C-alpha positions in Angstrom: 171.3 39.0 135.9 174.1 41.5 135.7 172.6 43.2 138.7 172.8 40.0 140.7 176.5 39.5 139.7 177.3 43.0 140.7 175.7 42.5 144.2 177.7 39.3 144.7 180.9 41.0 143.6 180.2 44.0 145.9 179.4 41.7 148.8 182.7 39.8 148.2 184.7 43.1 148.2 182.9 44.2 151.3 183.7 40.9 153.1 187.4 41.2 152.0 187.6 44.8 153.1 186.1 43.9 156.5 188.5 40.9 156.9 191.5 43.1 155.9 190.5 45.8 158.3 190.0 43.4 161.2 193.3 41.6 160.5 195.0 45.0 160.3 193.8 45.7 163.9 194.8 42.4 165.4 198.4 41.8 166.5 200.4 38.9 167.8 203.2 41.2 169.1 202.9 41.8 172.9 202.2 45.4 173.8 205.2 45.4 176.1 207.5 45.3 173.1 206.2 48.6 172.0 207.6 50.5 175.0 210.5 52.5 173.6 213.8 52.7 175.6 212.7 50.4 178.5 215.7 49.8 180.8 214.0 47.2 182.9 211.6 44.4 182.3 208.5 43.2 184.1 208.7 39.5 184.9 206.4 36.8 186.3 204.0 36.8 189.2 206.2 35.8 192.2 203.4 35.5 194.8 200.1 36.7 196.2 200.2 37.7 199.8 197.4 36.9 202.2 197.1 38.4 205.7 195.9 35.8 208.1 194.6 36.3 211.7 195.7 32.7 212.7 198.9 31.6 211.1 198.8 28.0 212.4 195.2 27.5 211.2 195.9 29.0 207.7 199.1 26.9 207.4 197.1 23.8 208.3 194.5 24.6 205.7 197.0 24.8 202.8 199.2 21.9 204.1 196.7 19.4 205.6 193.4 20.1 203.8 194.6 21.2 200.3 197.8 19.2 200.3 200.3 22.0 199.4 203.9 22.1 200.4 204.4 24.9 202.9 207.5 26.5 204.4 208.3 26.9 208.0 207.1 30.1 209.7 209.8 32.7 209.4 209.9 36.0 211.4 210.9 39.1 209.4 211.3 41.8 212.1 212.4 44.5 209.6 209.0 44.1 207.9 207.0 43.4 211.1 205.6 40.1 209.9 205.8 36.3 210.1 205.7 34.6 206.7 204.9 31.2 205.4 205.2 30.4 201.7 202.8 28.0 200.1 204.2 26.4 196.9 201.7 26.2 194.0 203.9 25.1 191.1 203.7 28.2 189.0 203.7 30.7 191.8 203.4 31.0 195.6 201.0 32.3 198.3 202.7 34.2 201.1 200.8 34.0 204.4 201.4 37.1 206.5 200.8 37.4 210.2 201.7 40.4 212.5 205.0 40.4 214.3 204.9 43.2 216.9 202.4 46.0 217.5 203.7 48.2 214.7 203.2 45.6 212.0 201.5 46.9 208.9 199.5 43.6 208.9 198.0 44.5 212.4 196.3 47.5 210.9 195.1 45.5 207.9 193.6 42.8 210.1 191.9 45.4 212.3 190.0 46.5 209.2 189.6 42.9 207.8 189.0 40.6 210.8 189.0 37.4 208.7 192.2 38.4 206.8 192.4 38.7 203.0 194.5 39.5 200.0 197.2 42.0 201.0 199.4 42.4 198.0 200.8 40.9 194.8 204.5 40.6 194.0 205.8 40.8 190.5 209.4 40.1 189.5 211.5 42.7 187.7 215.0 42.3 186.2 216.4 45.5 187.6 214.8 46.9 190.8 216.7 50.2 190.8 215.8 51.0 187.2 212.2 49.9 187.8 211.9 52.1 191.0 213.5 55.1 189.2 211.1 54.7 186.3 208.0 54.4 188.6 209.0 57.5 190.5 209.5 59.4 187.1 206.0 58.3 186.2 204.6 59.7 189.5 204.0 56.3 191.0 204.6 56.6 194.7 206.6 54.1 196.6 206.2 53.1 200.3 209.9 53.6 201.1 212.7 55.8 199.8 214.9 52.8 198.7 214.4 49.1 198.1 214.7 46.9 201.1 215.5 43.2 201.4 212.4 41.1 201.3 211.4 37.6 202.4 213.4 35.9 199.6 216.5 37.8 200.5 216.2 40.0 197.4 215.6 43.7 197.0 211.9 44.7 197.0 209.8 47.9 196.7 206.2 48.4 197.4 204.2 50.7 195.1 201.4 52.8 196.6 198.0 51.2 196.1 196.3 54.5 195.3 198.6 54.7 192.2 198.0 51.1 191.2 194.2 50.9 190.9 193.8 50.0 194.6 196.3 47.1 194.6 199.4 47.1 196.8 202.1 46.0 194.3 205.5 44.6 195.4 208.3 44.6 192.9 211.0 42.1 193.6 214.3 41.8 191.8 214.5 38.4 190.0 
C-alpha cells in the first residue's frame, strides 16, 4: 500500500515538474521586445507587390472578378514601373508593370512570363535608422540612400540574397 502511495506521489511531482518546466519555457512577451537598444521599430505589412505582364487584365481581375477597390494606373518613371494598388482592408497588393526598357520589372517578367510575387513591403518608423542598422548587420541595400516610393514616402529595398530569397522593401510609416 505504501508503495502505491509513493508511486502516486512521485507521479504527481513528475507531472508538476513537467508543467513548471514547460510553463517556464513559454512566454507571452513578443521576441521583438528583447532587442536591446533598438532605435527603430518594424511595423505592419504595407503591401505585397506582384509583377504582371498585362496591367489591364490584372486590374480587371481584382476589380471586376474579385470585387476589390483598385487605384488608377500611375507611372513612376524614377522606379521604371506603372503601379496599381488593390485595397484589401488590412493591406494592399501592388500590381507592377514595366515602364521603359530599363525597368527592373522587365527583367523579372522575362524570367517569369506569367508574372508573380515581386516583393513585400514592411513599414518602419524611422527609415534612416533602419537602413543604418541593416547596413551595420551586413544586409545589403539596392541603393545607397532611401528613395521616394509609390506612396510618396522614403523606401529602401534590401537584397533578396540577404533576406532568405525575398526582396524586402522598407517604407517609412
